[in-house]
C-alpha positions in Angstrom: 14.7 -14.0 -4.1 12.0 -16.4 -3.0 10.0 -15.3 0.0 9.8 -18.8 1.6 10.6 -22.3 0.8 7.1 -23.4 1.8 5.3 -20.6 -0.1 2.8 -21.4 -2.8 4.1 -19.7 -6.0 1.7 -18.7 -8.8 2.2 -16.8 -12.0 -0.6 -14.4 -12.7 -1.6 -12.9 -16.1 -4.0 -10.1 -17.0 -4.3 -6.4 -16.0 -6.3 -6.5 -12.7 -5.4 -9.0 -9.9 -7.0 -10.1 -6.7 -4.7 -11.8 -4.3 -6.2 -13.2 -1.0 -4.4 -15.3 1.5 -5.1 -16.3 5.1 -2.9 -18.4 7.4 -0.5 -19.3 4.6 2.4 -18.0 2.6 1.9 -17.2 -1.1 4.1 -15.7 -3.8 2.6 -14.1 -6.9 4.5 -13.3 -10.0 2.6 -10.8 -12.2 3.1 -11.1 -15.9 1.3 -8.3 -17.7 1.9 -5.9 -20.6 -0.9 -3.7 -19.3 -0.9 -3.8 -15.5 -3.5 -1.5 -13.9 -4.5 -2.7 -10.4 -3.8 -5.3 -7.8 -5.7 -6.0 -4.6 -3.5 -7.6 -1.9 -5.4 -9.0 1.0 -3.5 -10.9 3.7 -4.6 -12.1 7.2 -2.2 -14.0 9.5 0.2 -15.0 6.7 2.7 -13.7 4.2 2.0 -12.5 0.6 4.9 -11.7 -1.8 4.0 -10.0 -5.1 6.6 -9.5 -7.8 6.0 -6.8 -10.4 9.3 -7.1 -12.3 7.5 -8.6 -15.3 4.7 -6.1 -15.4 4.4 -3.0 -17.7 2.2 0.0 -16.9 0.8 1.2 -20.2 -1.2 4.3 -19.2 1.3 5.9 -16.9 -0.5 5.0 -13.6 -1.5 1.9 -11.7 -2.6 1.0 -8.2 -2.1 -1.5 -5.5 -4.8 -1.7 -2.8 -3.6 -3.2 0.5 -5.7 -5.0 3.2 -3.1 -6.5 5.5 -4.2 -7.7 9.0 -1.8 -9.5 11.4 0.2 -10.5 8.3 3.1 -9.5 6.1 3.2 -8.3 2.5 6.3 -7.9 0.4 6.1 -6.0 -2.9 9.0 -6.3 -5.4 8.7 -3.2 -7.6 10.9 -2.1 -10.5 13.2 0.7 -9.3 12.3 2.8 -12.3 8.6 3.1 -11.2 7.6 6.1 -9.2 5.8 4.9 -6.0 3.3 7.1 -4.2 2.5 5.5 -0.8 -1.0 6.6 0.4 -1.6 3.5 2.6 -2.1 3.8 6.3 -0.6 1.6 9.0 -2.2 1.2 12.5 0.0 -0.7 14.9 2.0 -1.8 11.9 4.5 -0.6 9.4 5.2 0.2 5.7 8.9 0.4 4.8 11.0 0.6 1.7 14.2 -1.2 0.9 16.8 -0.4 -1.8 16.8 2.9 -3.7 14.3 3.8 -6.4 15.6 5.7 -9.5 12.4 6.9 -11.2 12.0 9.7 -13.6 8.4 10.1 -12.4 6.7 7.8 -14.8 5.0 5.3 -14.6 3.4 5.9 -11.2 2.3 3.2 -8.9 0.0 4.4 -6.1 -0.3 2.3 -3.0 -3.5 2.7 -1.0 -5.3 0.7 1.7 -4.7 -0.3 5.3 -2.2 -2.3 7.3 -3.3 -3.3 10.8 -1.0 -5.1 13.2 1.1 -6.2 10.2 3.9 -5.0 7.9 4.4 -4.2 4.3 7.9 -3.9 2.7 8.5 -2.4 -0.7 11.6 -3.7 -2.3 12.9 -1.8 -5.3 14.5 -4.2 -7.8 
């Protein structure tokens, strides 16, 4: 599902990603056969990142959040094990749908959410 009709959509390739958005809506589709890390920085906007075409080769990868007065949506394969170590001050981090992981690969989510929200959708 698309996050917004007015969002800028971009396909991203590689293994490490830096996504920054301020005062806008963006949608990033990660295409990687060796995903290792994504930095998601959002201020006063909405960032959607789709990981359904990403493969974690070494068993572990990381997403680092920096969300301030904004919204981030992460669409993560339901077979991935997600470890949420991010903190939310005056904000929220929530999960939708059910994961069905066997423990590998593991995606660790770190960083901060301040006056914003992050939603993890298992797809």
